[in-house]
N, C-alpha and C positions, 0 to 999 in steps of 0.2 A: 157222242153228245157234245154239243158246243159249250165250252167253258165261258162263264160270265166274265172272268178275268183271263187275259192272255198271259199265262205264266211263262211262256218262252221269252216274251218281250221283257218280263220282269227279270228273268235270269240274266239276259244280255245286259240290261241296265245295271244290274247289281255288279256284274263283272267290271263295267266301265266306271261306275260311281257307286260304291257300296254305301257310302253315307247318304247319298241322295235316295237310294232305294230304301234304306232304313227309314228315312223320314217319310217316304211315301207309304210304307207299310203302317207306320204309326198313324198317319192321317186316315188311312183306310180303316184301321181297327177302331180308331176314335169315332169315325163317322158311323161305322156299323154299331158301335155301342150306343151312340146317341139315338140312332134309329130304333134300336131295341128298347132303350129306356122310354122313348116317346110312345112306342107301341104298347108297352106294359104299364105306362103311367096311369092309365085310366082304370086299373083293376081295383082301386080302393079310393075312398074320399075321406079326407080328414073331417072330424066333427066341427061344427060351427063355421069353419072357414070354407069347406067344400073343396079344398085343394086336392088335386089328383096325386096319388101316391103309388109308389112301387112297393108292394107288399108280397113277399115270397114265402113267408113262414106262417104257419097256422097260429091262431091265438093260443091253442093248447101248448104248442111248442115254446112260444115266447114266455108263457106263464111258468112252464117248467124251468126254463133258463133263468128267469127272474128269481124264482124261489131258491134254486141252487146257488145263484150268485149271492143272494142275501145271506144265506147260511154261511158262505165262505167269508163274507164281510164281518159277520158277527163273531166268527171264530178268531179273527185278527184284531178287531176293534173292541173297545170297552163300551158296552151298552149301559146307559143310565136308565134305571127303572125305579118306580116308587118315590119319585122326587117331584117337586113343583115344576121342574123343567120338563120331565117326561110327560107329566099330566097335561101341561100346556100344549105340547106337541100333539098329544093324542086328542085333546079337546078340539083344537083347530083342525086337525086332520080329519076327524070324524065329521065335522060340519061341512068341510069341503067335499068329502066322499059322498055325503048324503045327497048332494045336488049333482054329483057326477053322472048319475044314472048308468052305473055299470055294476049291477047286482052280481054278475058272474065273477067279478074281481074280489079276491080276498084281501082287502086293504090292510096293510100293516104300516104303522108309523113308529119308527124307532128313533131314539135319541142317542147319539154317539158322543162320548166324552172326548172332545178334541177342540183345540183353540181355533182351528181354521173356520173362516166364514164360508160355510159350504153346506150344500144339501144335494141329494140326488134321488132319482126314482128309477127303479128297475122294472122291467116288463111285468105286467100282471098286477101292478099296484103296490109294490114294496118301496116305501119311502123312508129315507133316513135324513135327519137334521142334526148338524153338529152343534155342540153347545156354544162354540164361538159365534155362530150366527145368532143365537138367542141373545147374546150381549148387544148385538147391533139392532135387532128387531125389538124395539121397546114395547110395542103394543101387539095385541093379538092380531089386529088388522094388518100390521106390517108382516108378521109371521104368516098370515093367511095369503099374502101376496106371493111369498116364496113357496108355500105348500101348494097353492093353486097352480103355480107355474110347473111344479114337479108332477102333480096329478095330471096336468094337461099333457105332459109328455107321454104318460101311460095311456090316456084316452086317445091320443092321436097316433099311438103305436110308433113313436119315433125311433125307438131302438130297433124295431123290426125293419123299419124303412132304411135305417143306416146300414144294418147288416145286409139287406137286400141289395142296396146300391154297391156296397163293398164287394159283394159276390159278383155282381155284373162287371165291375171294374177288373176283378181278378180274371174273369173270362176274357175280357178284352185284352188284358196284359198278356195272357197266355197265347191268344191268337196272334198278337203282334210279334211275340218271341218266336213262335213257330214259323210265321211268315218270313222273318228275317233269316232264321236259321236255314230255311229251305232256299231262300234267294241267294244268300251269301256263303253258306256252308260254314259259318263261324259261330260257335257257341258264345264266344265273348261278345261279339256284335249283338247277338240275340239278347244276352243279358243286359247289355247297355241300353238297348232299345226298350226292353221290358222295364228297366228302372226309370228311363225317361218318360215312358208312357204312364207309369204309375204316378210319377210326380206331376205330370201335366193334368191327369184326371183328378188328382187331389186338389189342385188349384182351381180347375175349371168346373168340377162337379161336386166333390165332397165338401170342401170348405164353404162355398156359397150355400149349398143345401143345408148344412148344419146351422148356419146363421139364420136361414129362412125358418128352420124348425124352432130356433130360439125365439124369434119374433112371434111365431105361431103359438108357442107355449105361453108367451107373455099375453097374447091376445085372449086365448082360451082361459088362461088362469085368471085374468082380470074379470072375465064374465062369471067364472065359478065363484070367486070371492064375493062378487056382488050378489049373486044368487044366494049365497050362504049368509048374507047379512053383514058383510064387512065392507066398509067404505073403500071404493076403488082408489080414491086419492092417496091412500096409504101406500100403494105400490110405488107411486112417484116419490113419496117421502123416503121410502126405503132406498130406492136407487139413487136419490140425491145424497144419502149417507154414503152409499158405495162410491159415488163419484168423488165425494170429499175425501174418502179414505184412499182413493187412487191418486190423490194429489191435485184434484180439480180438473183433470183432463184424462179421459180414457185413452188406453193404448190403441194404436191402429188395429182395425179388425181385418186387414188384408190377408194376413196369414193366420187368423184365429178362427176357431169354430164358433165363437160367440161375438155378438156385436158389442161395441163400446158402451159404457154406462151412459154417456151423453146421448148416443143414438137411441138407446132403449128408452130413456126418459122422453125424448121427442116422440117416439112411436107410441108410448103409453098415453101421452097427452092427447094424441090424435084418436086413441081408442076410447077415451073416457066417456064421450057422449053415449056411445053404444052401451058401455058397462053401466052407466047410471040409470039406464032404462030398466035394468034388472034389480037395482039396489033397493032394498027395503030394510031399514034398521031393525035389529032385534034386541029385545031386552030380556035376555035369558042368562045373564051372568058372564057372557063373553064380550070381549072388547070389539065392538063394531065400528067405533070411530076411528078417524085417521090420526088423531093425536091425543090419545089418552083413553078414550072408550069408557066403558063402565068401570065402576070401582072393582068389581070382582075380577074382571078380565085383566085389568091393568095391574092389580095387585099380584096376580099370578105371574105376570110377565116380570115385574120387579123382583119378585121372590126368586124367579129363575135366574135373573141377572146376579143377585147377591149370592146365590148358591154356588156359582162357579163359572158363573158366567159374569160350487159347488163344485165310449166306453163300456168295467161293469157299470160305472156311473153314467147317467145320462146328462146331467147338468150340474153346474156349480155356480150359484149366483155371484160369487166373488171372482169375476173374471173367468170363472169356471175352467 
């Protein structure tokens, strides 16, 4: 049988120039991985945006992982219950979940006693909000922007997608290492190539994809908060606070899994017209306005502030 790759030529090239051969194997493995990712990318579509996704784990598997991870989090962290803070998180969370249209998810909304301005969502609808974030989110509408973002991660199955892409990168890394080991006979060269391949794929695939997921969660979250009756403008107000807290300019997102605050604000502004088509204010005791809301909702938020007041985690609004 004729081989697709002439391995004898590869071996001769490796003897003459092992570093060049290693680079060639990296390029081949990277190309093979990209072809595989493109071939599998159409197996799922993200809700609302329709973006093609690589999803390799079942919904049942990711739900089990999310439940187990949240149980571990609650063993290590101090959960707040029976307080205005936890009631506020639960109230806003349930309103967002009601419009998420995922009845199979067993939504949980936990409040964690910690000063960090952070929140995260685990697969299957397990959301946690830190009390430090409640200090910054003055209104229920601002909190809804964060919770909507986290719920969006669950709806779009971003954790599953990240794990799936990481798995494919590992396969490509192994292929590159085996190829170099076979061509050069050096395990050290193979390890060096494997490390270089992993770093290249992290910069070329994983980091940009993570930022894309963050923008997508902002997009879907904005629509969810609008459908739940919260003014989408509050999302911009919240991120303006985050930008101010960061010193007026966000850090570069080149090596980050998350976009800068300034870029998020610009993107949210562009998304507002679509979100406003879903927005219908509600008068049910929750704060639907962008800067104050109803008396009931705002009072709850202020009480939370005076009381003590985003991996396993998917996101963290504070530069995450």
